[in-house]
Every structure is written in structure tokens, then in C-alpha cells.
N, C-alpha and C positions, 0 to 999 in steps of 0.2 A: 645235925638238924633234924628234927619231928613231920614225921611223911607224912602229917598232910601240911605242913609247907609246901616239899617238898610232889608235893601232888600238884598244889598251881605253881610252884615253879614250871615243873615236863608238862603243866594244858596250854602255858603261854605260849613259851620252847618251843612246844611241835608244835599248835595255830598258828604263832608269828611266822613260823618261817613255811608255815603254807601257802600263809597269809602275800609273804615275799617273793613265795615263785610265782606266784600269782599276778604278780605285779609286773615284774622283771622277764616270765619266761612264758606266761599264759597256760594256755592246756597243755600245750607241749609239756610245762614244771609243775603243772596239775596232776600229770598222768604219771611223769615221772619220782612225783615226789609219792604216791597210790604202792608204785616197785616196791619205792625206799623204805618206806611205812609197816606192808606187808612184812619185809625183810625182819626190822627193829626189834619186831613186834613179835615175828616167828621165834626170835631167842631168844625177847627180852620178861616172855609169860614164860618161859621156864623157873623163873623166880616170884614167890608168894612175901605178900606186906600187908599188916594191915595197920591201917585207916580209919578213924571218924567210925570204928567200933563195924568194920568189917574187913573181910577177909580177901584179898583178889590176885591178882597176876596181876605183875608189873607192866602188859603189852594194854592195857586198857586202854589209854589214851589214844597210842600208837592207830591199835586195831580204828577205835571213836573215831581217830581224825579223816579214814575216808568215807565215812558217811560224808562228814559234810566237806571231804573233795567233792563226793559227786553231786550234792548241793548245788559246789558253784560249778562247775562243771554243765549240770541243766541248766542252771542259770543264766549265764553268759554265755553257748554255745552250743546246750544242747542237750536233746536224748541218747543222741548218738554217739557222741566224743565223750559222755560221762561212760557208758557201756565199754569204751576200749579202754577207758582209765579200770576199771573192773577187770578184767581181761587181760593190761597189765598188773595187774593188782595179784593175779589169782599167780600167777609166769614165772613174779619178780619169790612166790615161796615156792613155789613148784621148784626153780629152779636151783632156790637154799638150800631143801632137803634133797634131791637126785646129788648136789655136787657132795651135802655134808655127811653125807650115804659113802660113795666113790670115795674120798679123803681118808674115810676111818675104815675102809676093807687094803687099805693102803697097809704092811707093812712096817710098823714106822723103826729107826736110826736107832744103833743102840746109843746113841749120843740123846737122844729126844726125853723131853719132859711132860711136854705137854698134853700128850695122846690120854691118858685114862680122864685129863679132866675135861678133854674134848667130847673123848665114851659117858662122860658120865652126864655132861651138861646136854648131845644134841646122839643119845643113841633114844631114836623116840617107836612109841609104839604108831607100828600101820594105822591100826584104826583109827587112836587119831587122830592124826595126821592127817587122812581119808577126810576123817569127819567133820576138822578145821575147813581143809578146803573148800568141800563142798560146801558148809554155812558158810562161807563169807560169798564163796561165790553170788550164791539165792539170794541170804540177806541184801545182798550191794544194790543186785539185778534189782531187784523187791527196791528198796529203796529210791533206785533213779524213776521207777515204773511211777511209782505212789507218786513220788515225789512233782515228775509231768504233770500225771493227770492231777491231781489238786491246784494244778497253776493257771493250767489251763480250767482245770472248772473257777477257781474265784480268777478267773482275767486277770494275772499276773498280781494283784495281789494281796496282803497279807501274806507275805515273805513267812514270818515268826510261822504262822500257823502251820506252814508245806513244812517246814523245817522242820518242827518240837514233833507234828506226827510221823511224819515220813521218818526221821529216826528214832523215835522212840518206839514205836511198832516193829521196825526192822531189827534193832538193834535187842530187842525181847525174848523179838522169835529165834534168832540164832543161838542166844544163850541157852533157853531153853532146849529147842533140840539137836545142837553141839554137845550139851550134857550129855543131853539123854541116848544119844548114835556111841559116843564114847565110851557112853560110863554104864549104861543100865549090866545087870548080870554084873558089873565092880565094884559097883555102892548103894548100899539100899535108896528106891527109888525119894527115900523122905531126906537124903542125903543130899543126893543129886539134883533137884530141886530147890532145897536151900542153897546150893551153890551158887543154882541159876538166878536164883530172886538175890542172893547180894551182888554176884557181877552185874546184875540187870541196875540196880535201883545207882551202885555208883556209875556205870556206862550213860544212867537215864541223864543222872545229875551231868556228866560232862557233854550228856545230848544239849540238855538243857546251856550250853556253859559259852555255846559253841554259835549260837544264834546272833553275838555279836555281829563276830568277826566274820560271822558269812554278810551281815549286810555292809561289816568294810569293805568284802572281796567285790562284789555286785553296786557299789556306788554309783559308778559312772552308769550300769545297764540300767539302774532307777530315773538315775535323772535325764539319763533316756529319753524314760519312759514316762517320765514327770511333763517335760516339755512337748513328747505326744499328741496328751491330754489332752495338754493349752493349748495347743494351736487345733485341736480337732472341736476343743469347747468353740474356740473363738471364730 
């Protein structure tokens, strides 16, 4: 199956699961999703793929889903709950790195056959890992504050504007600063710039496509707002 088709299948499945946990588990489910997505993204990001003429890492959609999750939390439950989600997501990534490295430190049994493959996938660069976690935290916290600011500035209206502005700006910030922190001195600056640009383009596309899912996730709040505005107008 072509990568382009798989891209849209993964996006629908990923955002669809987020909608389900939002509907049936509420804020606890969305916060838990941020930990799950962070762990899965850190594993899958070890694989590079080509689609739509770009090369990018496989964890892109899962990483982007955390921006949708913070927007849902901010819209439905407030800024403080969204910040909790960011911290839980960071904790998930940190635990993955710590326990994988402890696991790799064990001497494998003579009958073990998986250790070489685990080492190939999970032998991490400390610099890349730290850069990833730092930029995840900064970008997602920035998204929470910017989304909340725009929501208050616009009196709760034009949700698609604050969703796209906050997600696109913070996603792009994360990509460029991560690429620089992780790879300056390793690759040429022009190559770092191009990697950041291609990844940002893919994540901007994902960010634009997450808007309908945000509207579905917050339908109750928007109905309540419309009802309140109608009562006040009368």
C-alpha cells in the first residue's frame, strides 16, 4: 500500500482514537493519550519514510496528536489541565528512555536473539534524546498558553483560528529548534534547515487536518456557548 494512503489511514485512526478517549474517558483519557502517543512516537520516529515528495520520521502524526490533545484539554477543561497533559506526556517519554536503557544494560541470555535488534533501534544519542524532550515540553506548553490567549482574545469564537495558529507556530518552533539543538555540528546548517522545513511542512498539513476533529471533540462546549449567547441576547 502506498505511503500516502497509509498516512491518511494513520491520521484518521490516531485522531479517531483520541476522539473516543475524549468522549468516553474525558480529560483523564486525553491526558493518558498524551503519554501513550509520546511513547509510541519516540519508538516509531526511528523509522524514516518518503511520502508526498518529502522524507520525514514515522512518529510525526503521533507527535502532532499531542497538540490536538492540548487544544482539546484547553478548550474543554482549561489551561491547567492541558499543562498536566504536557507533563504526563514528558514523563512517558522519560520513562521509556530510562527503562529501555536499563533493559539494554542487562546481559542477555545465551538463548536470547532479540538483544541485537533492541540495541540497533534503542541505542540512543543522549543529545538527541534530551533535545527531543526539551523541545516537546517547550513547544506544547507554548501551544497551551498561545491557544488560551487567543481563546480569551477572541471571546471564545473562531476556534479554527486559534487551533491552527497555535499548532502551526509551536510545531514549527519545535522542529527548527530541535533540529538545531540535536544536529548542529553533526550536519551542515543547510541540511539541518532542509530537514526542519520538510518535517514542518508535513506537520503543518497534519495540523490543518486536525481542525475538524477538534470541532467534533468540543461539540458540547460549543452548543453550551451558543445557548448562553442566545439567552444573554434575549
